VOBA-1610 file (N, C-alpha, C; in pm, whole numbers, padded with zeros to 5 digits, always signed):
BEGIN
Met+11896+03938+07077Met+12002+04009+07001Met+11974+04158+06997Phe+12083+04235+06994Phe+12072+04380+06984Phe+12113+04416+06841Asn+12014+04436+06757Asn+12042+04452+06613Asn+12054+04599+06574His+12149+04666+06635His+12175+04806+06602His+12325+04826+06584Lys+12361+04905+06486Lys+12503+04942+06470Lys+12542+05049+06570Asp+12448+05140+06602Asp+12478+05258+06682Asp+12376+05272+06796Leu+12411+05353+06894Leu+12314+05394+06995Leu+12301+05546+06987Leu+12192+05590+06924Leu+12172+05733+06900Leu+12068+05794+06993Asp+11972+05714+07038Asp+11866+05766+07123Asp+11791+05649+07185Leu+11698+05681+07275Leu+11610+05579+07332Leu+11473+05581+07266Glu+11446+05685+07191Glu+11317+05696+07122Glu+11294+05576+07031His+11399+05528+06967His+11384+05422+06867His+11423+05283+06919Leu+11443+05270+07050Leu+11460+05138+07110Leu+11325+05093+07165Asp+11298+04964+07158Asp+11174+04915+07219Asp+11203+04866+07361Lys+11099+04828+07430Lys+11112+04788+07571Lys+11208+04670+07586Lys+11198+04571+07498Lys+11283+04453+07510Lys+11431+04489+07492Glu+11458+04582+07403Glu+11598+04624+07381Glu+11653+04699+07502Ile+11570+04782+07562Ile+11611+04851+07684Ile+11635+04750+07794Glu+11545+04655+07809Glu+11561+04552+07912Glu+11687+04469+07888Leu+11721+04441+07763Leu+11842+04366+07732Leu+11966+04440+07777Ile+11971+04570+07752Ile+12087+04649+07796Ile+12098+04646+07948Leu+11985+04666+08017Leu+11988+04668+08164Leu+12028+04532+08220Glu+11981+04425+08158Glu+12015+04290+08204Glu+12164+04261+08178Thr+12214+04308+08064Thr+12355+04287+08030Thr+12446+04363+08125Ala+12398+04475+08177Ala+12481+04556+08269Ala+12503+04488+08403Lys+12413+04397+08442Lys+12422+04337+08576Lys+12553+04262+08600Pro+12594+04170+08511Pro+12722+04103+08538Pro+12842+04197+08533Phe+12832+04305+08451Phe+12941+04402+08451Phe+12947+04476+08584Lys+12832+04504+08643Lys+12831+04569+08775Lys+12894+04476+08879Ser+12865+04347+08870Ser+12921+04253+08967Ser+13072+04242+08955Met+13126+04274+08836Met+13272+04272+08817Met+13344+04370+08908Phe+13275+04476+08949Phe+13341+04582+09024Phe+13393+04536+09160Thr+13342+04421+09206Thr+13387+04368+09335Thr+13510+04279+09321Arg+13550+04249+09197Arg+13666+04162+09175Arg+13795+04239+09196Ser+13901+04166+09221Ser+14032+04231+09236Ser+14082+04280+09101Ile+14051+04205+08994Ile+14085+04249+08858Ile+13954+04281+08787Lys+13933+04409+08759Lys+13804+04456+08709Lys+13804+04470+08556Lys+13868+04375+08487Lys+13875+04383+08342Lys+13840+04250+08278Val+13785+04260+08157Val+13761+04142+08073Val+13816+04172+07935Pro+13851+04071+07857Pro+13918+04094+07728Pro+13823+04119+07610Thr+13699+04151+07636Thr+13594+04158+07534Thr+13632+04243+07413Leu+13686+04361+07436Leu+13718+04453+07325Leu+13870+04467+07304Arg+13943+04366+07339Arg+14088+04371+07316Arg+14117+04387+07167Gly+14202+04483+07135Gly+14236+04510+06995Gly+14144+04611+06929Lys+14036+04654+06998Lys+13944+04754+06945Lys+13984+04893+06996Thr+13950+04994+06917Thr+13983+05131+06955Thr+13855+05212+06973Val+13845+05278+07087Val+13731+05364+07120Val+13781+05508+07124Val+13715+05596+07048Val+13751+05738+07046Val+13642+05819+07115Asn+13681+05897+07213Asn+13590+05993+07276Asn+13605+06127+07204Leu+13502+06163+07129Leu+13504+06287+07051Leu+13403+06384+07113Phe+13452+06470+07200Phe+13363+06557+07277Phe+13380+06702+07234Tyr+13275+06754+07173Tyr+13274+06893+07128Tyr+13227+06987+07239Glu+13178+06931+07348Glu+13138+07009+07465Glu+13216+06960+07585Pro+13239+07047+07683Pro+13311+07004+07804Pro+13235+06894+07876Ser+13309+06797+07927Ser+13249+06690+08006Ser+13359+06625+08087Thr+13330+06599+08212Thr+13423+06523+08293Thr+13365+06385+08322Arg+13246+06382+08382Arg+13196+06252+08429Arg+13155+06160+08314Thr+13087+06210+08211Thr+13046+06121+08102Thr+13166+06070+08024Arg+13259+06159+07990Arg+13378+06116+07915Arg+13459+06016+07997Thr+13479+06047+08126Thr+13557+05957+08211Thr+13487+05823+08228Ser+13355+05827+08241Ser+13278+05703+08256Ser+13293+05614+08133Phe+13283+05673+08014Phe+13303+05596+07891Phe+13447+05544+07882Glu+13543+05624+07925Glu+13683+05582+07919Glu+13707+05463+08011Ile+13656+05470+08133Ile+13672+05359+08226Ile+13601+05234+08174Ala+13477+05253+08124Ala+13402+05139+08070Ala+13478+05071+07956Ser+13535+05152+07866Ser+13610+05097+07752Ser+13734+05023+07799Lys+13807+05080+07893Lys+13930+05018+07941Lys+13902+04889+08018Arg+13789+04884+08088Arg+13753+04760+08159Arg+13715+04649+08063Leu+13682+04688+07940Leu+13658+04589+07835Leu+13784+04563+07753Ser+13897+04621+07797Ser+14030+04603+07737Ser+14047+04673+07603Ala+13964+04773+07573Ala+13980+04850+07450Ala+14091+04953+07467Asp+14147+04997+07354Asp+14237+05112+07354Asp+14150+05237+07342Val+14181+05339+07421Val+14096+05459+07426Val+14176+05581+07386Val+14117+05662+07299Val+14177+05789+07256Val+14077+05900+07287Asn+14122+06002+07359Asn+14039+06118+07387Asn+14082+06231+07294Val+13988+06280+07214Val+14019+06389+07121Val+13983+06522+07187Ala+14082+06606+07207Ala+14059+06740+07261Ala+14022+06831+07145Val+13891+06851+07125Val+13843+06924+07007Val+13901+07065+07002Ala+13916+07129+07117Ala+13967+07266+07120Ala+14108+07276+07063Asn+14181+07164+07063Asn+14318+07164+07012Asn+14331+07086+06881Ser+14218+07056+06818Ser+14223+06970+06701Ser+14201+07049+06574Ser+14199+06976+06461Ser+14178+07039+06332Ser+14037+07093+06316Val+13947+07054+06410Val+13810+07106+06405Val+13810+07258+06413Val+13897+07314+06499Val+13899+07459+06513Val+13955+07526+06387Lys+14014+07447+06300Lys+14066+07502+06174Lys+13962+07492+06062Gly+13844+07444+06095Gly+13736+07443+05997Gly+13700+07307+05942Glu+13760+07199+05992Glu+13728+07066+05940Glu+13584+07030+05976Ser+13511+06970+05882Ser+13371+06934+05907Ser+13361+06812+05997Leu+13243+06793+06054Leu+13218+06679+06141Leu+13239+06548+06066Ile+13185+06539+05946Ile+13198+06415+05868Ile+13345+06388+05835Asp+13419+06491+05796Asp+13561+06472+05765Asp+13638+06427+05888Thr+13606+06487+06001Thr+13672+06445+06126Thr+13643+06297+06153Gly+13516+06258+06138Gly+13480+06119+06159Gly+13552+06025+06064Lys+13563+06065+05936Lys+13629+05979+05838Lys+13779+05966+05866Val+13839+06073+05916Val+13980+06066+05955Val+13998+05967+06069Leu+13910+05974+06168Leu+13919+05881+06282Leu+13896+05737+06236Glu+13804+05720+06143Glu+13778+05585+06091Glu+13898+05534+06011Ala+13964+05624+05938Ala+14085+05586+05864Ala+14196+05543+05957Met+14190+05594+06081Met+14286+05553+06184Met+14240+05426+06257Lys+14134+05364+06202Lys+14082+05235+06249Lys+14010+05246+06383Ala+13940+05358+06404Ala+13852+05368+06521Ala+13734+05275+06502Asp+13706+05191+06601Asp+13593+05098+06593Asp+13466+05159+06651Phe+13483+05241+06754Phe+13371+05310+06817Phe+13406+05458+06827Ile+13309+05543+06799Ile+13324+05687+06822Ile+13211+05731+06914Ile+13250+05780+07030Ile+13153+05830+07128Ile+13154+05981+07117Ile+13041+06039+07079Ile+13039+06181+07046Ile+12942+06258+07135Arg+12989+06370+07185Arg+12903+06471+07247Arg+12913+06598+07163His+12796+06654+07130His+12796+06770+07040His+12683+06864+07079Ser+12704+06992+07056Ser+12603+07093+07091Ser+12484+07093+06996Leu+12499+07030+06880Leu+12392+07028+06780Leu+12317+06895+06782Ala+12185+06903+06799Ala+12102+06782+06792Ala+12117+06718+06656Gly+12134+06586+06655Gly+12146+06514+06529Gly+12288+06490+06482Ala+12387+06549+06549Ala+12527+06529+06507Ala+12567+06381+06510Pro+12535+06305+06615Pro+12570+06162+06613Pro+12505+06087+06497Ala+12380+06123+06463Ala+12312+06057+06352Ala+12382+06085+06219Ile+12436+06204+06205Ile+12511+06238+06082Ile+12632+06146+06069Leu+12706+06129+06180Leu+12821+06039+06176Leu+12778+05895+06146Ala+12670+05852+06210Ala+12624+05714+06193Ala+12589+05684+06047Arg+12532+05783+05977Arg+12494+05763+05837Arg+12614+05760+05743Asn+12725+05818+05786Asn+12839+05834+05696Asn+12960+05748+05731Leu+12955+05676+05842Leu+13070+05597+05884Leu+13030+05452+05911Asn+13127+05364+05897Asn+13108+05225+05935Asn+13135+05203+06084Ala+13211+05292+06145Ala+13238+05282+06289Ala+13107+05291+06366Arg+13107+05231+06481Arg+12986+05232+06565Arg+12984+05364+06644Ile+12868+05431+06642Ile+12855+05564+06701Ile+12768+05555+06825Ile+12815+05616+06932Ile+12736+05625+07056Ile+12715+05772+07090Asn+12591+05808+07109Asn+12555+05946+07143Asn+12579+05970+07292Ala+12670+06060+07322Ala+12697+06097+07462Ala+12632+06230+07497Gly+12529+06266+07420Gly+12456+06391+07443Gly+12466+06481+07323Asp+12350+06510+07261Asp+12351+06599+07143Asp+12248+06710+07159Gly+12296+06830+07180Gly+12210+06946+07192Gly+12102+06926+07296Phe+11978+06962+07259Phe+11864+06943+07349Phe+11790+06815+07315His+11855+06724+07239His+11787+06605+07188His+11781+06494+07293Glu+11890+06416+07307Glu+11890+06303+07400Glu+12029+06279+07458His+12030+06204+07568His+12152+06154+07631His+12121+06010+07671Pro+12122+05918+07572Pro+12066+05784+07595Pro+12132+05703+07706Thr+12265+05709+07719Thr+12326+05627+07824Thr+12294+05681+07964Gln+12269+05811+07976Gln+12225+05865+08105Gln+12085+05813+08136Gly+11998+05813+08036Gly+11866+05757+08057Gly+11872+05610+08098Leu+11960+05534+08035Leu+11973+05392+08067Leu+12027+05370+08208Leu+12126+05449+08248Leu+12181+05430+08382Leu+12080+05472+08488Asp+11996+05569+08455Asp+11888+05606+08547Asp+11789+05492+08562Met+11753+05425+08450Met+11663+05311+08456Met+11726+05198+08540Tyr+11854+05174+08518Tyr+11924+05068+08592Tyr+11919+05096+08741Thr+11942+05221+08779Thr+11945+05258+08921Thr+11807+05240+08983Ile+11703+05283+08913Ile+11567+05265+08965Ile+11536+05117+08981Leu+11568+05039+08880Leu+11539+04896+08883Leu+11616+04826+08995Glu+11740+04866+09014Glu+11822+04806+09119Glu+11764+04835+09257Lys+11714+04955+09276Lys+11666+04996+09408Lys+11521+04958+09432Lys+11438+04970+09327Lys+11294+04947+09345Lys+11248+04811+09293Lys+11336+04740+09222Lys+11306+04606+09169Lys+11203+04608+09055Arg+11153+04724+09020Arg+11059+04738+08909Arg+11057+04884+08866Ile+11007+04907+08746Ile+10983+05043+08698Ile+10835+05062+08667Ala+10772+04958+08615Ala+10630+04965+08581Ala+10548+05003+08704Gly+10463+05103+08686Gly+10373+05143+08794Gly+10430+05247+08890Leu+10561+05272+08884Leu+10620+05372+08973Leu+10583+05513+08926Lys+10568+05603+09022Lys+10548+05744+08992Lys+10685+05813+08996Val+10728+05862+08882Val+10861+05923+08869Val+10843+06069+08831Leu+10908+06157+08906Leu+10897+06301+08884Leu+11030+06358+08836Leu+11028+06429+08724Leu+11143+06502+08673Leu+11123+06649+08709Val+11224+06708+08773Val+11210+06844+08825Val+11308+06937+08756Gly+11258+07051+08705Gly+11350+07156+08659Gly+11334+07195+08514Asp+11448+07206+08447Asp+11452+07256+08309Asp+11427+07142+08212Ile+11301+07111+08191Ile+11264+07002+08101Ile+11290+07042+07956Leu+11269+07169+07925Leu+11278+07219+07788Leu+11415+07195+07726His+11522+07223+07800His+11657+07215+07745His+11730+07086+07780Ser+11666+06999+07860Ser+11738+06883+07914Ser+11730+06761+07823Arg+11844+06720+07771Arg+11849+06596+07693Arg+11833+06475+07786Val+11872+06490+07912Val+11851+06384+08010Val+11702+06359+08029Ala+11624+06467+08039Ala+11480+06453+08057Ala+11418+06380+07938Lys+11460+06415+07816Lys+11403+06352+07697Lys+11428+06201+07699Ser+11553+06160+07726Ser+11584+06017+07729Ser+11511+05946+07841Asn+11500+06011+07957Asn+11427+05951+08069Asn+11280+05931+08035Ile+11220+06030+07973Ile+11077+06019+07940Ile+11053+05904+07843Trp+11133+05895+07737Trp+11116+05785+07641Trp+11128+05649+07711Ala+11234+05634+07792Ala+11258+05504+07856Ala+11154+05473+07963Leu+11123+05570+08046Leu+11027+05547+08155Leu+10890+05508+08103Lys+10845+05576+07999Lys+10713+05545+07943Lys+10712+05404+07884Lys+10820+05367+07815Lys+10826+05233+07756Lys+10833+05124+07862Met+10891+05160+07978Met+10903+05063+08087Met+10781+05063+08179Gly+10683+05147+08148Gly+10556+05141+08221Gly+10543+05232+08341Ala+10629+05331+08355Ala+10622+05423+08469Ala+10516+05530+08446Asp+10471+05589+08556Asp+10382+05705+08554Asp+10473+05827+08566Val+10487+05903+08459Val+10588+06011+08454Val+10522+06147+08475Arg+10584+06225+08565Arg+10541+06361+08592Arg+10659+06455+08567Val+10629+06576+08525Val+10733+06679+08515Val+10683+06804+08585Val+10777+06879+08643Val+10742+07003+08711Val+10855+07103+08692Gly+10817+07228+08674Gly+10916+07335+08658Gly+10844+07464+08622Pro+10918+07571+08605Pro+10858+07697+08561Pro+10794+07679+08423Pro+10683+07746+08398Pro+10616+07730+08267Pro+10708+07756+08149Thr+10804+07847+08163Thr+10896+07878+08052Thr+10996+07767+08026Leu+11006+07668+08118Leu+11102+07559+08102Leu+11032+07424+08080Ile+10903+07429+08049Ile+10827+07309+08015Ile+10796+07313+07866Pro+10835+07211+07789Pro+10810+07214+07644Pro+10661+07218+07612Pro+10623+07289+07507Pro+10484+07288+07463Pro+10441+07147+07423Ala+10317+07113+07456Ala+10256+06985+07414Ala+10329+06863+07467Ile+10402+06878+07577Ile+10473+06762+07632Ile+10374+06657+07681Glu+10249+06698+07709Glu+10147+06602+07750Glu+10122+06496+07642Asp+10155+06529+07517Asp+10136+06434+07407Asp+10222+06309+07424Phe+10326+06319+07507Phe+10414+06205+07533Phe+10360+06117+07647Gly+10243+06150+07699Gly+10188+06074+07809Gly+10242+06116+07944Val+10288+06239+07952Val+10349+06293+08073Val+10251+06390+08140Lys+10243+06385+08271Lys+10156+06478+08345Lys+10238+06599+08388Val+10188+06718+08360Val+10262+06842+08385Val+10212+06909+08513Phe+10308+06951+08596Phe+10278+07031+08715Phe+10364+07157+08710Tyr+10316+07260+08777Tyr+10396+07382+08794Tyr+10421+07410+08942Asp+10352+07337+09029Asp+10369+07349+09173Asp+10442+07225+09224Leu+10562+07243+09272Leu+10644+07129+09314Leu+10581+07054+09429Asp+10526+07125+09527Asp+10467+07059+09642Asp+10353+06966+09599Glu+10273+07009+09505Glu+10163+06926+09455Glu+10218+06806+09378Ala+10321+06828+09297Ala+10377+06722+09214Ala+10440+06610+09295Leu+10484+06640+09417Leu+10558+06544+09499Leu+10470+06439+09565Lys+10341+06457+09566Lys+10253+06366+09639Lys+10260+06225+09582Asp+10290+06128+09669Asp+10292+05985+09634Asp+10400+05949+09531Val+10505+06029+09520Val+10610+06003+09421Val+10710+05900+09475Asp+10750+05805+09388Asp+10847+05701+09425Asp+10991+05742+09394Val+11010+05818+09285Val+11144+05857+09239Val+11139+06003+09198Ile+11240+06080+09241Ile+11253+06219+09200Ile+11387+06235+09130Asn+11384+06275+09004Asn+11507+06299+08928Asn+11520+06449+08910Ile+11618+06508+08976Ile+11633+06653+08980Ile+11734+06695+08874Leu+11689+06776+08781Leu+11774+06816+08669Leu+11856+06939+08705Arg+11976+06944+08649Arg+12063+07060+08674Arg+12003+07184+08609Ile+11997+07292+08690Ile+11959+07420+08631Ile+12080+07476+08558Gln+12063+07495+08429Gln+12172+07547+08347Gln+12174+07699+08364Leu+12267+07745+08444Leu+12267+07886+08485Leu+12277+07980+08367Glu+12331+07931+08255Glu+12337+08015+08136Glu+12197+08051+08086Arg+12098+07968+08122Arg+11961+07999+08081Arg+11909+08123+08151Gln+11966+08154+08268Gln+11922+08272+08340Gln+11948+08399+08257Gln+12050+08395+08172Gln+12078+08510+08085Gln+11967+08531+07983Asp+11887+08425+07957Asp+11776+08436+07862Asp+11646+08477+07931Asn+11655+08503+08062Asn+11538+08547+08140Asn+11423+08446+08134Leu+11457+08318+08141Leu+11353+08215+08136Leu+11290+08189+08272Phe+11351+08241+08378Phe+11284+08248+08508Phe+11336+08374+08578Pro+11255+08434+08663Pro+11286+08568+08714Pro+11422+08582+08781Ser+11456+08486+08869Ser+11585+08495+08938Ser+11618+08359+08998Val+11746+08337+09026Val+11787+08214+09093Val+11719+08205+09230His+11709+08318+09299His+11647+08321+09431His+11503+08269+09424Glu+11428+08314+09323Glu+11289+08269+09309Glu+11284+08121+09272Tyr+11375+08076+09187Tyr+11377+07934+09150Tyr+11399+07850+09276Val+11493+07891+09359Val+11520+07819+09484Val+11394+07813+09570Ala+11325+07925+09581Ala+11205+07930+09664Ala+11095+07837+09614Leu+11082+07826+09482Leu+10970+07752+09424Leu+11002+07607+09388Tyr+11130+07578+09352Tyr+11159+07448+09292Tyr+11279+07374+09351Gln+11344+07431+09451Gln+11455+07357+09511Gln+11403+07238+09590Met+11470+07123+09572Met+11438+07006+09652Met+11513+07017+09784Asn+11439+07040+09891Asn+11499+07055+10023Asn+11434+06956+10120Gly+11478+06959+10243Gly+11431+06863+10342Gly+11281+06868+10365Asp+11225+06988+10371Asp+11080+07000+10393Asp+11002+06938+10278Arg+11047+06963+10157Arg+10976+06908+10041Arg+10996+06757+10030Leu+11112+06709+10070Leu+11138+06565+10063Leu+11034+06488+10143Arg+10987+06547+10251Arg+10890+06480+10337Arg+10750+06472+10275Leu+10730+06542+10164Leu+10601+06535+10095Leu+10588+06412+10007Ala+10702+06353+09970Ala+10703+06233+09886Ala+10691+06108+09974Lys+10694+05991+09912Lys+10688+05867+09989Lys+10810+05855+10080His+10796+05780+10187His+10905+05769+10285His+11028+05701+10225Asp+11009+05616+10123Asp+11120+05544+10063Asp+11155+05598+09924Val+11128+05727+09903Val+11155+05789+09773Val+11304+05786+09740Leu+11334+05771+09610Leu+11473+05782+09563Leu+11496+05922+09511Ile+11613+05980+09544Ile+11654+06109+09491Ile+11768+06088+09393Met+11747+06133+09268Met+11847+06116+09164Met+11884+06251+09105His+12003+06257+09047His+12051+06379+08981His+12158+06337+08881Pro+12147+06384+08755Pro+12246+06342+08655Pro+12383+06406+08674Gly+12391+06512+08755Gly+12517+06579+08780Gly+12564+06663+08660Pro+12653+06756+08683Pro+12699+06798+08815Pro+12592+06879+08887Met+12588+06868+09020Met+12487+06936+09099Met+12523+07082+09123Asn+12422+07166+09123Asn+12434+07302+09176Asn+12377+07299+09317Arg+12461+07264+09415Arg+12413+07260+09553Arg+12363+07398+09594Gly+12251+07397+09662Gly+12195+07522+09708Gly+12106+07589+09607Ile+12096+07531+09485Ile+12005+07586+09385Ile+11894+07484+09359Glu+11918+07384+09273Glu+11811+07288+09247Glu+11799+07181+09356Ile+11903+07167+09438Ile+11902+07066+09544Ile+11979+07118+09664Ser+11926+07095+09782Ser+11996+07135+09904Ser+12096+07028+09944Ser+12197+07066+10020Ser+12295+06968+10068Ser+12229+06864+10157Glu+12128+06907+10232Glu+12057+06814+10319Glu+11999+06697+10239Val+11942+06727+10122Val+11883+06622+10038Val+11991+06547+09962Ala+12089+06618+09907Ala+12195+06554+09828Ala+12273+06452+09910Asp+12286+06479+10040Asp+12364+06391+10127Asp+12276+06298+10210Ser+12146+06294+10182Ser+12053+06214+10260Ser+12059+06067+10221Ala+11998+05983+10304Ala+11992+05840+10275Ala+11908+05810+10151Ala+11820+05904+10115Ala+11734+05884+09998Ala+11811+05901+09867Ala+11923+05971+09871Ala+11996+06005+09748Ala+12079+05886+09699Val+12071+05861+09568Val+12149+05753+09506Val+12237+05811+09395Ile+12279+05934+09414Ile+12349+06009+09309Ile+12484+05948+09277Asn+12560+05910+09379Asn+12689+05848+09354Asn+12674+05708+09296Glu+12567+05639+09335Glu+12542+05507+09277Glu+12508+05517+09129Gln+12442+05626+09090Gln+12416+05648+08947Gln+12548+05652+08870Val+12649+05716+08927Val+12779+05728+08860Val+12841+05589+08843Thr+12839+05509+08948Thr+12892+05373+08940Thr+12816+05291+08837Asn+12683+05301+08841Asn+12600+05225+08747Asn+12623+05268+08603Gly+12662+05394+08585Gly+12689+05444+08451Gly+12801+05367+08383Ile+12902+05327+08459Ile+13012+05250+08401Ile+12961+05113+08354Ala+12881+05047+08437Ala+12829+04915+08400Ala+12738+04923+08278Val+12653+05024+08273Val+12561+05040+08160Val+12638+05070+08033Arg+12739+05153+08040Arg+12817+05186+07920Arg+12901+05067+07874Met+12946+04985+07968Met+13012+04859+07929Met+12913+04771+07854Ala+12791+04765+07903Ala+12689+04682+07838Ala+12660+04732+07696Val+12652+04863+07679Val+12625+04919+07546Val+12739+04886+07450Leu+12861+04906+07493Leu+12977+04874+07409Leu+12979+04726+07373Tyr+12952+04642+07472Tyr+12950+04497+07452Tyr+12845+04458+07347Leu+12725+04510+07362Leu+12616+04474+07270Leu+12639+04528+07130Leu+12689+04650+07118Leu+12715+04706+06987Leu+12829+04634+06916Ser+12918+04573+06993Ser+13030+04501+06931Ser+12986+04368+06871Gly+12860+04326+06900Gly+12809+04200+06846Gly+12863+04079+06916Gln+12916+04098+07038Gln+12973+03986+07113Gln+12865+03887+07154Lys+12899+03760+07151Lys+12807+03656+07198Lys+12870+03574+07311Asp+12995+03607+07343Asp+13063+03531+07447Asp+13001+03560+07583Lys+13010+03464+07671Lys+12959+03481+07807Lys+13042+03586+07879Ile+12974+03674+07950Ile+13045+03782+08021Ile+13113+03726+08144
//
């Protein structure tokens, strides 16, 4: 059983709960080959996508996942809502709950915003990314993709490349990977590596070529170009020279290495087109798997016991 009202992070899930979500996603993934890709699981339920930050792929993925479970979906355009008139987050949530929203999927620039809603609402809350905190469903879909391709996670050497400091994807990946038994490495400019990250059981590198040795999976994080305005690395040109994943560097890892990226990609900056379009890349498969994983999360949070 999945005994949680909400999905706020992966930090507070244990290994068995993560494994349950990944196992539940498998039959939903198999549905994609059917002519009718829907089940009636959430018929009569309402899912609200409440996104305070721009998003295309995550919002769309949740929308497709909800509709394939037969839920009614409402997308709230925050820029055109009462939020811009000064309404608080809690008041917005209570209004949506008064409209009988069963699930609220929230993306917010402030860490902890989903937890605030979860404490104040009966509706089930799913964190779609909060500040620099976590992005749990991205972490889960990354685990699913690794498991699907490598058949295991325990014992694999997984490298996260880039802006670890600001990446909520990195945080969720680290929590999940460590709980699943992976050997986790991070590499990036010193200014983009969080202090004391070694306390999480992660090995830190600053030289990408060294970090790539014997690696099974490489997860390349998007360089947030707005960080360049904060002078956290000297120039995009230098970042490309030191940390871009290109064909030459790809050959330093294992021959069957997986290349992952949460998207959207900055081609030519953190990843070359040669690598992004290579046989090693599973980036588009991550997107497909994201729908199955989000269906699994919605299914489990709904308390369903019916056979999928």
